[in-house]
C-alpha positions as a Markdown table, in Angstrom:
| # | Residue | x | y | z |
|---|---|---|---|---|
| 1 | Unk | 0.0 | 0.0 | 0.0 |
| 2 | Unk | 1.3 | 3.4 | -1.0 |
| 3 | Unk | 0.9 | 6.7 | 0.8 |
| 4 | Unk | 0.4 | 10.3 | -0.1 |
| 5 | Unk | 3.2 | 12.3 | 1.4 |
| 6 | Unk | 3.0 | 16.0 | 2.3 |
| 7 | Unk | 6.0 | 18.3 | 2.7 |
| 8 | Unk | 7.3 | 21.8 | 2.5 |
| 9 | Unk | 9.2 | 23.4 | -0.4 |
| 10 | Unk | 12.5 | 22.9 | 1.4 |
| 11 | Unk | 11.8 | 19.2 | 2.0 |
| 12 | Unk | 11.0 | 18.1 | -1.6 |
| 13 | Unk | 14.3 | 16.4 | -2.4 |
| 14 | Unk | 14.4 | 14.6 | 0.9 |
| 15 | Unk | 10.7 | 13.5 | 0.8 |
| 16 | Unk | 11.0 | 12.3 | -2.8 |
| 17 | Unk | 14.1 | 10.4 | -2.0 |
| 18 | Unk | 12.8 | 8.8 | 1.2 |
| 19 | Unk | 9.3 | 7.9 | -0.3 |
| 20 | Unk | 10.4 | 6.5 | -3.6 |
| 21 | Unk | 7.7 | 8.5 | -5.4 |
| 22 | Unk | 7.1 | 8.7 | -9.1 |
| 23 | Unk | 4.7 | 11.7 | -9.0 |
| 24 | Unk | 4.9 | 15.2 | -7.5 |
| 25 | Unk | 2.3 | 17.9 | -7.1 |
| 26 | Unk | 3.4 | 21.5 | -6.4 |
| 27 | Unk | 0.7 | 23.8 | -5.1 |
| 28 | Unk | 2.5 | 27.0 | -4.7 |
| 29 | Unk | 2.7 | 30.7 | -5.8 |
| 30 | Unk | 3.1 | 30.9 | -9.5 |
| 31 | Unk | 6.4 | 32.7 | -9.4 |
| 32 | Unk | 8.1 | 30.3 | -6.9 |
| 33 | Unk | 10.9 | 28.3 | -8.4 |
| 34 | Unk | 10.4 | 24.6 | -7.8 |
| 35 | Unk | 13.3 | 22.3 | -8.7 |
| 36 | Unk | 11.8 | 19.0 | -9.8 |
| 37 | Unk | 14.0 | 16.1 | -8.7 |
| 38 | Unk | 15.6 | 14.2 | -11.6 |
| 39 | Unk | 13.8 | 11.0 | -10.6 |
| 40 | Unk | 10.4 | 12.6 | -11.4 |
| 41 | Unk | 9.7 | 12.7 | -15.1 |
| 42 | Unk | 8.3 | 16.1 | -16.2 |
| 43 | Unk | 5.0 | 14.5 | -17.2 |
| 44 | Unk | 4.7 | 13.2 | -13.6 |
| 45 | Unk | 5.0 | 16.7 | -12.1 |
| 46 | Unk | 1.9 | 18.9 | -11.8 |
| 47 | Unk | 2.5 | 22.6 | -10.9 |
| 48 | Unk | -0.6 | 24.5 | -9.7 |
| 49 | Unk | 0.3 | 28.1 | -9.4 |
| 50 | Unk | -2.0 | 29.6 | -6.8 |
| 51 | Unk | -1.7 | 31.8 | -3.7 |
| 52 | Unk | -2.7 | 30.6 | -0.2 |
| 53 | Unk | -5.9 | 32.6 | 0.0 |
| 54 | Unk | -9.6 | 31.8 | 0.3 |
| 55 | Unk | -11.0 | 34.9 | -1.3 |
| 56 | Unk | -9.9 | 37.3 | -4.0 |
| 57 | Unk | -7.0 | 39.6 | -3.2 |
| 58 | Unk | -5.2 | 42.1 | -5.5 |
| 59 | Unk | -2.0 | 40.7 | -6.9 |
| 60 | Unk | -2.8 | 37.1 | -5.8 |
| 61 | Unk | -4.0 | 34.1 | -7.7 |
| 62 | Unk | -7.2 | 32.6 | -6.2 |
| 63 | Unk | -7.7 | 28.9 | -6.9 |
| 64 | Unk | -10.4 | 28.3 | -9.6 |
| 65 | Unk | -12.2 | 25.3 | -11.1 |
| 66 | Unk | -9.4 | 24.7 | -13.7 |
| 67 | Unk | -6.7 | 24.4 | -11.0 |
| 68 | Unk | -8.7 | 21.9 | -9.0 |
| 69 | Unk | -9.8 | 20.0 | -12.1 |
| 70 | Unk | -6.1 | 19.7 | -13.1 |
| 71 | Unk | -5.4 | 18.2 | -9.6 |
| 72 | Unk | -8.3 | 15.8 | -9.9 |
| 73 | Unk | -7.3 | 14.6 | -13.4 |
| 74 | Unk | -3.6 | 14.2 | -12.3 |
| 75 | Unk | -4.7 | 12.0 | -9.3 |
| 76 | Unk | -7.1 | 10.0 | -11.5 |
| 77 | Unk | -4.2 | 9.3 | -13.9 |
| 78 | Unk | -1.7 | 8.4 | -11.1 |
| 79 | Unk | -1.3 | 4.6 | -11.3 |
| 80 | Unk | -0.8 | 4.3 | -7.5 |
| 81 | Unk | 2.1 | 1.9 | -8.0 |
| 82 | Unk | 4.4 | 4.3 | -6.1 |
| 83 | Unk | 3.7 | 7.0 | -3.6 |
| 84 | Unk | 2.6 | 10.5 | -4.4 |
| 85 | Unk | 4.3 | 13.6 | -2.9 |
| 86 | Unk | 2.4 | 16.9 | -2.6 |
| 87 | Unk | 4.0 | 20.1 | -1.4 |
| 88 | Unk | 3.3 | 23.8 | -0.9 |
| 89 | Unk | 5.6 | 26.4 | 0.7 |
| 90 | Unk | 5.0 | 25.6 | 4.4 |
| 91 | Unk | 3.2 | 22.2 | 4.1 |
| 92 | Unk | 0.2 | 23.5 | 6.1 |
| 93 | Unk | -2.6 | 24.7 | 3.9 |
| 94 | Unk | -2.5 | 24.2 | 0.1 |
| 95 | Unk | -0.7 | 20.9 | 0.2 |
| 96 | Unk | -2.9 | 19.5 | 3.0 |
| 97 | Unk | -6.0 | 20.5 | 1.1 |
| 98 | Unk | -4.5 | 18.9 | -2.1 |
| 99 | Unk | -3.7 | 15.7 | -0.1 |
| 100 | Unk | -7.2 | 15.5 | 1.3 |
| 101 | Unk | -8.6 | 16.0 | -2.2 |
| 102 | Unk | -6.2 | 13.4 | -3.7 |
| 103 | Unk | -7.4 | 10.8 | -1.1 |
| 104 | Unk | -11.0 | 11.6 | -1.9 |
| 105 | Unk | -10.3 | 11.1 | -5.6 |
| 106 | Unk | -8.1 | 8.0 | -5.2 |
| 107 | Unk | -10.6 | 6.4 | -2.8 |
| 108 | Unk | -14.1 | 7.7 | -3.9 |
| 109 | Unk | -15.9 | 5.2 | -1.6 |
| 110 | Unk | -14.0 | 6.2 | 1.5 |
| 111 | Unk | -15.8 | 8.5 | 4.0 |
| 112 | Unk | -14.6 | 12.1 | 3.9 |
| 113 | Unk | -14.7 | 12.3 | 7.7 |
| 114 | Unk | -12.4 | 9.3 | 8.0 |
| 115 | Unk | -9.9 | 10.9 | 5.5 |
| 116 | Unk | -10.1 | 14.3 | 7.4 |
| 117 | Unk | -9.5 | 12.6 | 10.7 |
| 118 | Unk | -6.6 | 10.7 | 9.3 |
| 119 | Unk | -5.2 | 14.0 | 8.1 |
| 120 | Unk | -5.5 | 15.5 | 11.6 |
| 121 | Unk | -3.9 | 12.5 | 13.2 |
| 122 | Unk | -1.0 | 12.6 | 10.8 |
| 123 | Unk | -0.5 | 16.4 | 11.2 |
| 124 | Unk | -1.7 | 18.5 | 14.1 |
| 125 | Unk | -0.5 | 21.5 | 12.1 |
| 126 | Unk | -2.6 | 20.8 | 9.0 |
| 127 | Unk | -5.0 | 23.6 | 8.1 |
| 128 | Unk | -6.4 | 22.7 | 4.7 |
| 129 | Unk | -7.3 | 25.6 | 2.4 |
| 130 | Unk | -11.1 | 25.6 | 2.6 |
| 131 | Unk | -11.5 | 27.3 | -0.8 |
| 132 | Unk | -9.6 | 24.5 | -2.6 |
| 133 | Unk | -11.7 | 21.9 | -0.6 |
| 134 | Unk | -15.0 | 23.7 | -1.5 |
| 135 | Unk | -14.2 | 23.7 | -5.2 |
| 136 | Unk | -13.3 | 20.0 | -5.1 |
| 137 | Unk | -16.4 | 19.1 | -3.1 |
| 138 | Unk | -18.5 | 20.7 | -5.8 |
| 139 | Unk | -16.6 | 19.2 | -8.8 |
| 140 | Unk | -16.6 | 15.8 | -7.2 |
| 141 | Unk | -20.3 | 16.0 | -6.3 |
| 142 | Unk | -19.7 | 15.4 | -2.6 |
| 143 | Unk | -22.6 | 17.6 | -1.6 |
| 144 | Unk | -20.8 | 19.5 | 1.1 |
| 145 | Unk | -19.3 | 16.4 | 2.8 |
| 146 | Unk | -15.7 | 17.3 | 2.1 |
| 147 | Unk | -16.0 | 20.9 | 3.5 |
| 148 | Unk | -18.0 | 19.6 | 6.5 |
| 149 | Unk | -15.2 | 17.0 | 7.3 |
| 150 | Unk | -12.5 | 19.7 | 7.1 |
| 151 | Unk | -14.6 | 22.1 | 9.3 |
| 152 | Unk | -15.0 | 19.2 | 11.8 |
| 153 | Unk | -11.3 | 18.8 | 12.3 |
| 154 | Unk | -10.8 | 22.5 | 12.7 |
| 155 | Unk | -7.8 | 24.7 | 12.3 |
| 156 | Unk | -4.4 | 23.1 | 13.0 |
| 157 | Unk | -1.9 | 24.3 | 15.6 |
| 158 | Unk | -0.2 | 27.6 | 14.6 |
| 159 | Unk | 3.2 | 27.1 | 13.0 |
| 160 | Unk | 5.5 | 28.6 | 10.4 |
| 161 | Unk | 6.4 | 25.3 | 8.7 |
| 162 | Unk | 5.1 | 21.7 | 9.0 |
| 163 | Unk | 7.2 | 18.6 | 9.2 |
| 164 | Unk | 6.8 | 16.0 | 6.4 |
| 165 | Unk | 4.1 | 13.4 | 7.0 |
| 166 | Unk | 2.2 | 10.8 | 5.0 |
| 167 | Unk | -1.3 | 9.5 | 4.7 |
| 168 | Unk | -2.2 | 5.9 | 3.8 |
| 169 | Unk | -4.5 | 5.3 | 0.9 |
| 170 | Unk | -6.4 | 2.8 | 3.0 |
| 171 | Unk | -7.8 | 3.0 | 6.5 |
């Protein structure tokens, strides 16, 4: 069984090396330089250039349907034979939302609350970006269950940066 790994920008190389991943998702500001490790083919790296915001702000990129649709399609095409690594800048908000979404896509029959609780258990700091989750909830036809599950686990502990963690695909 493979996991979905979450890390910070500074921990990409170490997390990719330790996990043996074949796929990488970057959910980070559009102008941020992300060095894709050589072991990840370009076609196995999804870059989603968005700001860590939940409502429009001047000079920032708010996540939109096309961003989340790209994430969903990427996860649907991931063969799950090796782990998946997802990162943002601090590993707290965008990447944890993307990991939650990825697990909901990879395991469509799994209860959203169970996935959210696994996320909280794996990372007390995780504070998934609710805007990303709300878009995914609508696109996946989850009828508010994804957003309710994230609201139930609440905001994570305050921190500047998270430590890498992983979530199993199965319970």
